[in-house]
Rosetta silent file (secondary structure, phi, psi, omega in degrees, C-alpha in Angstrom):
SEQUENCE: MTERWKSNPMYWCELCRVWMNDSKAAKLNHERGVKHQENLARKLRDMSKKADAEKRQQEHAVASMDAIEAAARKQYEADQAAAEVQAGNWAWHEGSGYYYNAAHRWYFDVTTRYYYGGEPVTWTQQPSIPSAALFGVAPFEGGDAATQAAAQAAAAAAAASHQGSATAGAAGGSKPGAGGGAAAAAAAGQGVRV
SCORE:     score description
SCORE:     0.000 S_00000001
   1 L     0.000  140.315 -179.093 -126.762   38.746 -177.307 S_00000001
   2 L   -90.880  142.708  177.831 -123.670   40.797 -177.656 S_00000001
   3 L   -87.694  146.945  179.041 -120.621   39.973 -175.669 S_00000001
   4 L   -78.860  137.593 -178.108 -118.944   42.581 -173.634 S_00000001
   5 L   -79.504  134.941  179.292 -115.452   43.538 -174.875 S_00000001
   6 L  -128.582  126.687  179.774 -112.632   42.816 -172.456 S_00000001
   7 L   -79.057  155.842  176.372 -109.087   44.040 -173.051 S_00000001
   8 L   -73.939  141.497  177.909 -106.075   41.850 -172.482 S_00000001
   9 L   -64.795  144.570 -177.012 -104.201   42.587 -169.247 S_00000001
  10 E  -118.494  157.742 -179.316 -101.036   44.598 -169.787 S_00000001
  11 E  -125.985  135.350 -179.372  -97.716   44.787 -167.917 S_00000001
  12 E  -103.737  120.646  176.500  -95.545   47.942 -167.501 S_00000001
  13 E   -89.847  115.813 -177.738  -91.733   47.470 -167.484 S_00000001
  14 L   -67.197  -34.648 -178.697  -90.240   50.212 -165.284 S_00000001
  15 L   -68.258  -47.979 -175.829  -86.724   49.823 -166.733 S_00000001
  16 L   -91.396  -14.852 -179.678  -87.684   50.088 -170.387 S_00000001
  17 L    57.818   53.069  178.239  -90.804   52.182 -169.815 S_00000001
  18 E  -136.950  155.896  174.316  -92.932   50.117 -172.192 S_00000001
  19 E   -96.350  148.893  174.476  -96.242   48.226 -172.054 S_00000001
  20 E  -151.045  167.845  177.128  -96.521   44.544 -173.020 S_00000001
  21 E   -63.047  142.733 -179.147  -98.988   41.712 -172.685 S_00000001
  22 L   -88.433   68.156  175.491  -99.242   40.377 -169.170 S_00000001
  23 L  -129.603  155.350 -176.686  -98.294   36.852 -170.037 S_00000001
  24 H   -61.643  -40.800 -178.235  -95.426   34.746 -168.857 S_00000001
  25 H   -66.795  -41.873 -179.172  -94.072   34.236 -172.375 S_00000001
  26 H   -66.939  -42.454  178.526  -94.193   37.973 -173.246 S_00000001
  27 H   -62.973  -46.030 -177.895  -92.423   38.972 -169.994 S_00000001
  28 H   -64.343  -41.343  178.414  -89.752   36.302 -170.427 S_00000001
  29 H   -62.966  -42.448  179.765  -89.173   37.275 -174.056 S_00000001
  30 H   -67.045  -44.171 -176.974  -88.862   40.966 -173.095 S_00000001
  31 H   -67.785  -23.067  176.452  -86.536   40.338 -170.128 S_00000001
  32 L   -85.571   -9.104 -176.684  -84.187   38.294 -172.333 S_00000001
  33 L   -70.377  157.895 -177.518  -84.052   41.077 -174.885 S_00000001
  34 H   -64.905  -44.641 -178.043  -80.954   43.249 -175.507 S_00000001
  35 H   -60.598  -46.097 -179.713  -82.684   46.543 -174.694 S_00000001
  36 H   -65.167  -40.853  179.737  -83.949   45.301 -171.316 S_00000001
  37 H   -63.827  -41.083  177.350  -80.531   43.814 -170.436 S_00000001
  38 H   -64.684  -43.317  179.094  -78.777   47.121 -171.274 S_00000001
  39 H   -63.588  -38.836  178.397  -81.309   49.090 -169.205 S_00000001
  40 H   -65.408  -44.081  178.227  -80.847   46.691 -166.289 S_00000001
  41 H   -63.273  -41.137  179.072  -77.025   46.997 -166.459 S_00000001
  42 H   -63.258  -42.650 -179.769  -77.312   50.820 -166.659 S_00000001
  43 H   -64.333  -42.172  178.281  -79.619   50.931 -163.603 S_00000001
  44 H   -64.793  -39.501  176.813  -77.250   48.720 -161.567 S_00000001
  45 H   -62.467  -44.906  179.641  -74.287   50.894 -162.624 S_00000001
  46 H   -63.133  -41.064  178.557  -76.158   54.079 -161.612 S_00000001
  47 H   -63.724  -40.789  179.075  -77.119   52.576 -158.247 S_00000001
  48 H   -65.171  -44.161  178.236  -73.497   51.587 -157.606 S_00000001
  49 H   -62.190  -42.265 -179.456  -72.223   55.062 -158.567 S_00000001
  50 H   -64.464  -42.224  178.467  -74.822   56.721 -156.356 S_00000001
  51 H   -64.324  -40.893  178.475  -73.900   54.485 -153.396 S_00000001
  52 H   -64.933  -41.060  179.168  -70.181   55.220 -153.916 S_00000001
  53 H   -64.236  -42.325  178.492  -70.852   58.966 -154.140 S_00000001
  54 H   -64.890  -38.756  178.716  -72.907   58.894 -150.948 S_00000001
  55 H   -65.169  -44.916  177.932  -70.181   56.918 -149.187 S_00000001
  56 H   -61.950  -41.627  179.702  -67.485   59.393 -150.333 S_00000001
  57 H   -64.026  -40.988  178.353  -69.672   62.301 -149.252 S_00000001
  58 H   -64.668  -43.796  178.602  -70.221   60.714 -145.822 S_00000001
  59 H   -63.106  -40.189  178.064  -66.479   60.053 -145.405 S_00000001
  60 H   -64.299  -41.385  179.131  -65.729   63.644 -146.433 S_00000001
  61 H   -64.024  -42.372  179.154  -68.277   64.976 -143.926 S_00000001
  62 H   -64.757  -44.236  179.159  -66.782   62.840 -141.130 S_00000001
  63 H   -63.269  -40.413  178.723  -63.231   63.920 -142.049 S_00000001
  64 H   -64.022  -43.994  179.260  -64.319   67.583 -142.171 S_00000001
  65 H   -65.204  -39.131  177.041  -66.000   67.356 -138.758 S_00000001
  66 H   -62.554  -42.159  178.858  -62.918   65.640 -137.302 S_00000001
  67 H   -64.866  -41.434  179.116  -60.698   68.405 -138.692 S_00000001
  68 H   -64.691  -44.544  179.398  -63.025   71.100 -137.323 S_00000001
  69 H   -64.894  -38.815  178.435  -63.145   69.433 -133.897 S_00000001
  70 H   -64.973  -42.579  177.800  -59.350   69.017 -133.842 S_00000001
  71 H   -64.416  -41.223  178.990  -58.863   72.692 -134.732 S_00000001
  72 H   -65.872  -41.361  178.413  -61.406   73.733 -132.092 S_00000001
  73 H   -63.236  -42.795  179.315  -59.745   71.505 -129.473 S_00000001
  74 H   -63.140  -44.020  178.924  -56.317   72.949 -130.340 S_00000001
  75 H   -65.558  -39.060  178.476  -57.646   76.521 -130.124 S_00000001
  76 H   -62.684  -44.660  178.992  -59.399   75.754 -126.821 S_00000001
  77 H   -63.978  -39.087  177.232  -56.162   74.358 -125.352 S_00000001
  78 H   -64.645  -41.544  178.041  -54.258   77.423 -126.607 S_00000001
  79 H   -64.261  -40.614  178.158  -56.888   79.715 -125.057 S_00000001
  80 H   -63.330  -43.093  179.630  -56.701   77.796 -121.763 S_00000001
  81 H   -64.015  -41.233  178.671  -52.896   78.063 -121.751 S_00000001
  82 H   -64.760  -39.443  178.702  -53.092   81.791 -122.508 S_00000001
  83 H   -65.840  -39.117  178.333  -55.629   82.282 -119.714 S_00000001
  84 H   -65.724  -40.292  178.728  -53.395   80.396 -117.274 S_00000001
  85 H   -65.919  -42.024 -179.942  -50.396   82.516 -118.287 S_00000001
  86 H   -66.261  -38.668 -178.545  -52.441   85.687 -117.967 S_00000001
  87 H   -73.019  -30.182 -176.646  -53.841   84.605 -114.595 S_00000001
  88 L    72.314 -177.332  175.728  -50.436   83.604 -113.244 S_00000001
  89 L  -132.796  159.790 -178.018  -50.110   81.373 -110.214 S_00000001
  90 E   -97.085  121.728  179.850  -49.877   81.998 -106.517 S_00000001
  91 E  -117.484  144.878 -179.836  -46.560   80.954 -104.955 S_00000001
  92 E   -68.479  127.635  179.711  -45.698   80.977 -101.260 S_00000001
  93 E  -106.788  107.755 -175.890  -43.441   83.938 -100.447 S_00000001
  94 L   -60.615  -39.811 -175.773  -41.291   83.115  -97.420 S_00000001
  95 L   -63.514  -35.505 -177.135  -40.231   86.717  -96.796 S_00000001
  96 L  -100.552  -24.586 -176.832  -43.757   88.050  -96.402 S_00000001
  97 L    81.018   19.395  179.149  -45.595   84.939  -95.232 S_00000001
  98 E  -127.782  165.862  170.987  -48.251   85.377  -97.920 S_00000001
  99 E   -82.415  142.514 -174.931  -49.016   83.888 -101.304 S_00000001
 100 E  -127.640  133.156  175.122  -47.781   86.097 -104.138 S_00000001
 101 E  -106.219  105.637 -175.135  -48.983   86.352 -107.756 S_00000001
 102 L   -69.639  -28.049 -178.744  -46.043   87.718 -109.771 S_00000001
 103 L   -66.253  -34.136 -177.100  -48.126   88.266 -112.917 S_00000001
 104 L  -115.390   -5.671  177.344  -50.378   90.816 -111.171 S_00000001
 105 L    60.327   51.039  176.485  -48.150   91.760 -108.217 S_00000001
 106 E  -125.327  147.473  173.499  -50.702   90.982 -105.509 S_00000001
 107 E  -104.960  158.656  177.358  -50.325   89.164 -102.176 S_00000001
 108 E  -138.190  128.742  177.722  -52.982   86.979 -100.535 S_00000001
 109 E   -99.305  118.074 -175.458  -53.380   86.228  -96.825 S_00000001
 110 L   -73.950  -23.201 -177.974  -55.036   82.824  -96.308 S_00000001
 111 L   -77.371  -41.947 -179.135  -56.065   83.516  -92.705 S_00000001
 112 L   -99.575  -13.188 -178.611  -58.014   86.724  -93.355 S_00000001
 113 L    60.966   39.250  175.591  -58.639   86.117  -97.069 S_00000001
 114 E  -108.568  149.563  175.021  -57.556   89.638  -97.980 S_00000001
 115 E  -101.170  150.561  178.246  -55.491   90.678 -100.995 S_00000001
 116 E  -130.318  122.504  177.945  -52.675   93.215 -100.774 S_00000001
 117 E   153.979 -160.912  178.165  -51.526   95.278 -103.747 S_00000001
 118 L    90.783 -176.865  177.710  -52.870   97.525 -106.474 S_00000001
 119 L  -125.570  112.384   -5.477  -52.583  101.238 -107.080 S_00000001
 120 L   -72.137  157.612 -177.707  -52.701  102.680 -104.484 S_00000001
 121 L   -65.845  126.382 -177.310  -51.425   99.753 -102.439 S_00000001
 122 E  -157.400  165.448  173.616  -54.149   98.593 -100.061 S_00000001
 123 E   -92.256  135.469 -179.281  -55.771   95.544  -98.439 S_00000001
 124 E  -155.440  158.883  174.265  -59.018   94.455 -100.085 S_00000001
 125 L   -97.846  -10.207  178.609  -61.229   91.420 -100.588 S_00000001
 126 L  -128.014   84.941 -178.118  -62.014   92.392 -104.183 S_00000001
 127 L   -73.377  160.141  179.223  -58.764   93.106 -106.013 S_00000001
 128 L   -90.011   60.427  176.312  -58.657   94.718 -109.442 S_00000001
 129 L  -126.346  160.508  179.113  -57.349   91.603 -111.178 S_00000001
 130 L   -59.275  149.984 -178.009  -59.078   89.274 -113.662 S_00000001
 131 H   -63.039  -25.297  177.621  -61.404   86.755 -112.067 S_00000001
 132 H   -71.784  -16.373 -177.909  -59.250   83.932 -113.469 S_00000001
 133 H   -97.245   -2.455 -179.476  -56.336   85.242 -111.384 S_00000001
 134 L   -65.156  151.662  179.550  -58.147   85.209 -108.027 S_00000001
 135 E   -64.622  130.912 -176.814  -56.788   82.941 -105.323 S_00000001
 136 L   100.116  -29.240  173.982  -58.494   79.579 -105.573 S_00000001
 137 L   -89.855  -49.921  174.235  -59.270   80.021 -109.246 S_00000001
 138 E   -80.745  151.123 -178.191  -55.626   80.315 -110.321 S_00000001
 139 L   -67.791  153.911  176.676  -53.318   77.541 -109.077 S_00000001
 140 E  -135.100  156.414 -177.771  -51.252   77.990 -105.912 S_00000001
 141 E  -151.791  155.492  174.503  -48.206   76.198 -104.517 S_00000001
 142 L    94.694  176.589 -178.704  -45.873   76.192 -101.528 S_00000001
 143 L    95.107  162.564  178.445  -46.194   76.800  -97.808 S_00000001
 144 L   -79.934 -177.462 -174.367  -46.096   74.400  -94.870 S_00000001
 145 H   -62.024  -43.508  179.975  -48.844   71.853  -94.075 S_00000001
 146 H   -65.051  -41.236  179.214  -50.927   74.257  -91.953 S_00000001
 147 H   -65.670  -40.011  178.177  -50.634   76.960  -94.601 S_00000001
 148 H   -61.048  -43.969  179.677  -51.582   74.473  -97.311 S_00000001
 149 H   -63.262  -44.677  178.175  -54.719   73.445  -95.392 S_00000001
 150 H   -64.908  -37.819 -179.795  -55.696   77.083  -94.819 S_00000001
 151 H   -66.173  -39.914  178.807  -54.957   77.875  -98.465 S_00000001
 152 H   -66.509  -39.016  176.795  -57.175   75.045  -99.664 S_00000001
 153 H   -65.472  -42.411  178.846  -60.006   76.230  -97.430 S_00000001
 154 H   -66.248  -38.221  179.455  -59.520   79.803  -98.643 S_00000001
 155 H   -64.517  -42.237  178.948  -59.370   78.627 -102.252 S_00000001
 156 H   -64.185  -42.616  179.295  -62.644   76.734 -101.857 S_00000001
 157 H   -67.496  -41.047 -179.810  -64.307   79.737 -100.249 S_00000001
 158 H   -66.471  -41.722  179.204  -62.891   82.137 -102.844 S_00000001
 159 H   -65.004  -38.470  179.504  -63.964   79.933 -105.732 S_00000001
 160 H   -68.855  -39.286 -176.815  -67.459   79.616 -104.265 S_00000001
 161 H   -77.240  -27.717 -177.443  -67.835   83.346 -103.633 S_00000001
 162 H   -98.463   -5.109  179.899  -66.470   84.445 -107.016 S_00000001
 163 L   -73.684  121.912  177.450  -68.174   81.793 -109.128 S_00000001
 164 L    83.702  -11.214  179.313  -70.844   83.409 -111.234 S_00000001
 165 L   -93.174  131.907 -177.490  -70.367   86.894 -109.801 S_00000001
 166 L  -104.323   12.871  179.749  -69.278   89.494 -112.286 S_00000001
 167 L   -85.491  127.890  179.681  -68.657   92.227 -109.761 S_00000001
 168 L  -136.173   68.880  178.584  -65.067   93.359 -109.652 S_00000001
 169 L   -87.821  162.045  178.778  -64.940   96.469 -107.547 S_00000001
 170 L  -109.901   78.038 -179.109  -61.830   97.778 -105.891 S_00000001
 171 L   -77.422  121.049 -177.633  -63.010   98.145 -102.309 S_00000001
 172 L   -92.796 -172.500  178.028  -60.242   99.736 -100.321 S_00000001
 173 L   136.295  179.086  178.969  -59.597   99.978  -96.641 S_00000001
 174 L  -101.468  151.274 -178.301  -57.207   98.798  -94.053 S_00000001
 175 L   -76.632  130.168  177.969  -56.679   95.169  -93.187 S_00000001
 176 L   -67.736  133.696  177.342  -58.123   94.244  -89.810 S_00000001
 177 L    78.415   11.021  179.862  -55.431   93.136  -87.421 S_00000001
 178 L   -90.266   99.408 -178.459  -52.581   94.308  -89.668 S_00000001
 179 L  -123.876   77.468  175.343  -50.149   95.793  -87.289 S_00000001
 180 L    82.915 -153.820  179.496  -46.666   95.988  -88.828 S_00000001
 181 H    70.940 -143.401 -176.474  -44.435   93.024  -89.543 S_00000001
 182 H   -66.286  -32.878 -179.986  -44.239   91.647  -93.062 S_00000001
 183 H   -65.917  -44.273  179.116  -47.389   93.500  -94.126 S_00000001
 184 H   -66.619  -38.539  178.486  -45.963   96.874  -93.079 S_00000001
 185 H   -66.391  -38.099  178.337  -42.638   96.028  -94.725 S_00000001
 186 H   -67.364  -38.985  179.693  -44.451   95.038  -97.886 S_00000001
 187 H   -65.453  -38.236 -178.890  -46.467   98.253  -97.803 S_00000001
 188 H   -83.078   -9.561 -179.834  -43.343  100.308  -97.394 S_00000001
 189 L    81.999   18.300 -177.599  -41.511   98.279 -100.054 S_00000001
 190 L  -109.381  135.218  172.263  -38.880   97.084  -97.590 S_00000001
 191 L    74.622   -0.598  179.262  -37.725   93.507  -97.172 S_00000001
 192 L  -119.617  120.349  177.613  -40.139   92.039  -99.694 S_00000001
 193 L   -84.240  131.187 -178.575  -38.872   91.105 -103.106 S_00000001
 194 L  -113.919    0.000    0.000  -41.425   91.647 -105.820 S_00000001
C-alpha cells in the first residue's frame, strides 16, 4: 500500500516575509537572526515615527481650530461693538421728557410707545431706523423710578413686537394726545437740544 504524501507545516514571518518550517527550533533560530532583528527594529521605528506624526498633526489641528475660533470670537465682538455704536443708546432727555437716541436723532415716549423724528418730523410706531436701534433693543438709561419702570415695560413690549419681524415701514401720522408742551417745542425745534 502506498502512503499518502503529507507536507511539513510551514510558518510565515510577516516582518521578513519568508516561509520556514513550523517548528520551535526553526522559529527561534530565525527570530534570533540579524535580518529578523533589523526588520523588527525598523518596524518599531516606523510605528514610533507614525505615532509622533499623528500626534503632531493632531496638535496642529487643535492649534489651528483654536486660532480660528479666537479670530472668529474677536471678529464677533468687533461686529457686536460696531452694531452697538451704530444703534446708539437711548438716554433720558430732561428738556423734552422723552428718551433720545443721538445716533439717529429720534425721541421715544414710554407712555404711548411712539417715536418722534425722521424726515419729515412725525410721530410713528415704526421709525425708519435699524431694528438694532429700536427702543428696548438698544440700551437705555436715565429717568426717574416711574419712568424707568415704564421704560422697562415699553422695552419688553418693543422687543417682543419687533423680534423676528422684518417690516420697517415709516407709518406717519399725528401722535394721539400730543397737544403742545415739549412735543410741540421739539417739533418746532425750540427748547430741545439735539
